[in-house]
C-alpha positions as CSV (number, residue, x, y, z in Angstrom):
1,M,148.8,71.3,178.9
2,S,152.2,69.4,178.6
3,A,155.6,71.6,179.2
4,S,156.3,69.1,177.6
5,T,154.7,69.9,174.0
6,G,156.3,72.5,171.6
7,I,156.1,74.6,168.1
8,L,158.5,74.2,165.0
9,C,157.3,77.0,162.5
10,M,158.9,76.6,159.4
11,A,159.4,78.4,156.3
12,Y,160.8,78.5,153.2
13,G,163.9,79.3,153.7
14,S,166.5,82.0,152.2
15,P,170.3,82.3,152.1
16,R,171.9,84.5,154.9
17,S,174.4,86.0,152.5
18,E,175.2,86.3,148.6
19,A,177.8,83.9,149.7
20,D,175.2,81.4,151.0
21,V,173.6,82.1,147.4
22,E,175.0,78.9,145.7
23,A,174.1,76.2,148.7
24,Y,171.1,77.3,149.0
25,F,169.8,76.6,145.2
26,T,171.9,73.8,145.3
27,H,169.8,72.5,147.9
28,I,166.3,73.1,146.1
29,R,167.5,71.6,143.6
30,G,168.4,68.6,145.1
31,G,172.2,68.5,145.2
32,R,172.2,69.7,141.6
33,R,174.4,72.3,140.9
34,P,172.8,75.6,139.1
35,S,174.4,76.6,136.5
36,P,176.5,79.3,135.9
37,E,173.6,81.6,134.3
38,A,171.2,80.3,136.7
39,L,173.0,81.4,139.5
40,A,174.2,84.8,138.5
41,E,170.8,85.7,138.0
42,L,169.7,84.6,141.4
43,R,172.2,86.4,143.2
44,S,171.1,89.6,141.0
45,R,168.0,89.3,142.4
46,Y,168.8,88.8,146.2
47,R,171.1,92.2,145.5
48,A,168.3,93.9,144.4
49,I,166.3,93.1,147.5
50,G,168.9,93.8,149.6
51,G,169.4,90.3,150.8
52,S,166.2,88.6,152.1
53,P,164.7,89.1,155.5
54,L,162.6,85.5,155.9
55,E,164.9,84.1,158.8
56,E,164.6,86.3,160.8
57,I,160.7,87.2,160.1
58,T,160.3,83.4,160.8
59,R,162.2,83.9,164.3
60,R,159.5,86.5,165.4
61,Q,156.8,84.6,163.8
62,A,157.6,81.8,165.6
63,A,158.3,83.7,168.7
64,A,155.5,85.3,169.2
65,L,153.1,82.3,168.4
66,G,155.3,80.8,171.3
67,S,154.4,83.9,173.7
68,R,150.6,83.6,172.6
69,L,150.0,80.3,173.2
70,G,152.3,79.7,176.1
71,V,154.6,76.9,174.9
72,P,158.4,77.4,173.2
73,A,158.1,78.0,170.1
74,F,161.2,77.1,167.3
75,A,162.0,78.4,163.8
76,A,163.4,76.1,160.7
77,M,164.1,76.3,157.4
78,K,163.6,73.6,154.4
79,H,166.3,74.8,152.1
80,S,168.7,76.9,154.6
81,P,170.2,77.2,158.0
82,P,168.7,76.5,160.0
83,F,167.2,72.9,158.2
84,I,164.2,71.1,159.9
85,A,166.3,68.5,161.4
86,E,168.5,71.7,163.3
87,G,164.7,73.1,164.9
88,A,163.9,69.4,165.3
89,A,167.1,69.2,167.4
90,E,166.8,72.0,169.1
91,A,163.4,71.5,170.4
92,R,164.6,68.3,171.7
93,A,167.4,69.6,173.3
94,A,164.8,72.0,175.1
95,G,162.9,69.6,176.9
96,V,160.5,69.4,173.8
97,E,158.9,65.7,174.0
98,R,155.6,66.0,171.7
99,L,155.7,68.4,168.5
100,V,153.6,70.4,166.9
101,G,154.9,71.3,162.9
102,L,153.9,74.3,161.3
103,P,154.4,74.7,158.1
104,L,154.3,78.3,157.3
105,A,152.1,77.9,154.3
106,P,148.2,77.6,153.9
107,H,148.0,75.7,151.0
108,Y,149.1,72.2,151.5
109,A,150.3,70.7,148.1
110,R,152.2,67.4,148.5
111,M,155.3,68.9,146.4
112,S,155.6,72.1,148.6
113,V,154.2,71.4,152.8
114,G,154.6,68.0,151.7
115,Q,157.9,67.7,152.2
116,Y,158.2,69.6,155.0
117,E,156.3,66.5,156.3
118,A,158.6,64.6,155.2
119,A,161.8,65.9,156.5
120,L,160.1,66.6,159.8
121,M,159.0,62.7,160.1
122,Q,162.7,61.8,159.6
123,A,164.1,64.4,162.2
124,W,161.2,63.6,164.7
125,S,161.0,60.6,167.0
126,G,158.6,61.4,169.0
127,P,154.8,62.5,169.3
128,L,154.0,64.3,166.4
129,E,151.5,66.6,164.9
130,F,151.2,68.4,161.9
131,V,149.6,71.2,160.3
132,G,148.7,70.4,156.8
133,G,147.7,73.6,155.9
134,F,145.0,76.4,157.0
135,H,143.5,77.9,153.6
136,D,140.3,77.7,154.8
137,Q,140.9,78.6,158.4
138,P,138.5,81.7,159.5
139,A,140.7,83.8,161.2
140,F,143.5,83.4,158.4
141,V,140.7,84.6,155.7
142,G,139.8,87.3,158.0
143,A,142.8,88.4,158.3
144,I,143.3,88.9,154.2
145,C,140.3,90.7,154.6
146,E,142.4,93.1,157.0
147,L,145.3,93.7,154.2
148,V,142.8,94.3,151.6
149,R,141.2,96.9,153.2
150,E,144.1,98.9,154.9
151,A,145.3,98.3,151.0
152,T,141.9,100.0,149.1
153,A,141.2,102.5,151.8
154,G,141.3,105.7,149.9
155,W,142.0,104.0,146.9
156,L,139.9,101.4,144.2
157,P,141.8,99.7,141.6
158,D,140.2,98.2,138.6
159,R,140.8,95.0,139.2
160,L,142.3,92.5,142.2
161,F,145.2,90.0,141.6
162,F,144.9,87.1,144.0
163,T,148.6,85.7,143.9
164,A,150.5,82.4,145.0
165,H,153.3,80.3,143.8
166,S,153.3,78.4,140.5
167,L,154.2,74.6,140.5
168,P,154.5,72.5,138.1
169,C,151.4,71.1,135.9
170,R,151.3,67.7,137.0
171,V,150.9,68.7,140.5
172,V,147.3,69.2,139.7
173,E,147.1,66.2,136.9
174,E,148.1,64.2,140.1
175,G,145.1,64.6,141.3
176,D,146.8,66.9,144.3
177,P,143.5,70.2,144.9
178,Y,146.3,72.7,145.6
179,D,144.5,75.1,142.9
180,R,141.0,74.1,144.1
181,R,142.3,75.4,147.2
182,L,143.7,78.1,146.5
183,L,140.3,79.5,144.5
184,E,138.5,78.5,148.1
185,T,140.5,80.7,149.7
186,C,139.4,83.7,147.2
187,R,136.2,82.5,147.4
188,L,135.6,82.7,150.8
189,V,137.8,86.6,151.0
190,A,135.0,87.3,148.7
191,E,132.3,86.4,151.0
192,Q,133.6,88.5,153.8
193,M,133.7,91.8,152.0
194,E,132.9,93.6,149.1
195,L,136.1,93.4,146.3
196,P,137.3,95.1,142.9
197,P,136.5,92.2,140.5
198,W,138.6,90.1,141.1
199,E,141.0,86.8,139.7
200,F,143.6,84.5,140.6
201,A,146.6,83.8,139.0
202,F,150.1,82.4,140.0
203,Q,153.4,84.3,140.3
204,S,157.2,83.0,140.8
205,A,157.6,79.9,138.1
206,S,160.8,78.4,138.4
207,H,162.0,78.0,134.3
208,T,162.5,73.4,134.5
209,G,161.6,72.9,131.5
210,E,158.1,71.2,132.2
211,P,155.1,73.4,132.2
212,W,153.9,75.4,135.4
213,L,150.7,76.4,136.3
214,G,149.2,79.5,135.1
215,P,147.9,81.7,134.5
216,D,150.9,84.3,135.5
217,L,150.5,87.6,136.8
218,L,152.2,89.4,134.4
219,D,149.9,87.7,131.7
220,A,146.7,88.0,133.4
221,M,147.6,91.8,134.2
222,E,148.1,92.5,130.8
223,R,145.3,90.9,129.5
224,S,142.8,92.1,131.6
225,G,143.1,95.9,130.4
226,A,143.1,97.2,133.9
227,R,144.6,100.8,135.1
228,R,145.2,100.0,138.6
229,A,145.9,96.9,139.8
230,L,146.1,95.6,143.3
231,V,148.2,92.4,143.8
232,C,147.0,89.9,147.1
233,P,149.8,87.3,147.3
234,I,147.3,85.0,149.6
235,G,150.0,82.0,149.3
236,F,152.7,83.6,151.2
237,V,152.9,84.9,154.6
238,A,156.3,87.3,154.8
239,D,158.2,89.0,152.8
240,H,161.0,87.6,151.1
241,L,162.2,86.4,147.1
242,E,159.2,86.4,145.7
243,I,157.6,89.1,147.2
244,L,160.2,91.4,147.6
245,Y,161.7,90.9,144.1
246,D,158.5,89.4,142.0
247,L,155.8,91.9,143.6
248,D,158.3,94.8,144.4
249,V,160.8,95.2,141.6
250,E,160.0,92.6,138.7
251,A,155.9,93.3,138.8
252,Q,156.7,97.2,139.1
253,E,159.3,97.6,136.1
254,W,156.1,95.8,134.3
255,A,153.9,98.1,135.2
256,R,156.1,101.3,134.6
257,E,156.5,99.9,130.9
258,H,152.6,99.5,130.6
259,D,151.5,102.4,132.5
260,V,149.4,100.6,135.2
261,E,149.7,101.6,139.0
262,V,150.5,98.4,140.7
263,R,150.2,97.7,144.3
264,R,150.2,95.0,146.3
265,T,148.3,94.3,149.9
266,A,151.2,94.0,152.8
267,S,152.6,91.1,154.6
268,F,151.3,89.2,157.6
269,N,154.9,88.9,158.7
270,D,154.2,89.2,162.7
271,R,151.0,91.0,162.6
272,P,149.1,90.6,165.3
273,A,146.1,89.1,163.7
274,F,148.4,86.6,161.4
275,I,149.7,85.5,164.7
276,E,146.3,85.1,166.4
277,A,145.1,82.7,163.5
278,L,147.8,80.5,164.1
279,A,147.2,80.2,167.6
280,E,143.7,79.1,166.4
281,V,145.0,76.5,163.8
282,V,147.9,75.2,166.1
283,G,145.8,75.6,169.9
284,P,143.6,72.6,169.6
285,R,146.6,70.5,168.0
286,L,148.0,71.1,171.9
């Protein structure tokens, strides 16, 4: 393997401090500043979780993957420093000539993972391999099974809810099979292990004035009538706002109001089984 090959692990991004929330939110909105009300809400969410650990986790994931494969690996973010262009520049300065771009998002959609690809292609002029998702990769599916087994050891939920980040409905209407990829992951997990009754729901939809994919997780849990619910967020691979606030704060508030016990599976972060899955995804591209 050429020593000039490197990996760029890319995550969504998060503010490094509350002072960075506005710049982060503005970048997500394509340069349009958020309203004072929307900004205040996001700041309150970041205060509620004590700040997002996503950048630190992504750096740990990159370091573990690089060590596992014996190549230099770097971390970058789509919407916050270090931006994808900065990560690419760091790799180039380290002597990398051929880059493997790895978005840390299992399910490809043009509106999400496609944006990582566009940013990296603009930032990198040399040979490039891009990993466009890994939703059906056997080791990844096996790692999900491991999380579910841990969460259900000694505790049996009435219903299991797999979740992922919602996107505007127009994504699917335009032909992107994002929703079908998500359901395929669920089915693959169900084929490998015995599960309680399960369904899929979306979470973390934004308020943009257009319809987003559903059903929403909280609506699905209420409609199910389950008294013990396990949430397995298969669309996310690390602790960050959509996990620490949407599931650990908002969903738990809903659970207390409805007298429902809601638990979630642990996040992958830099768990060895997940790093091994990433190694199996990236290895052939090296």
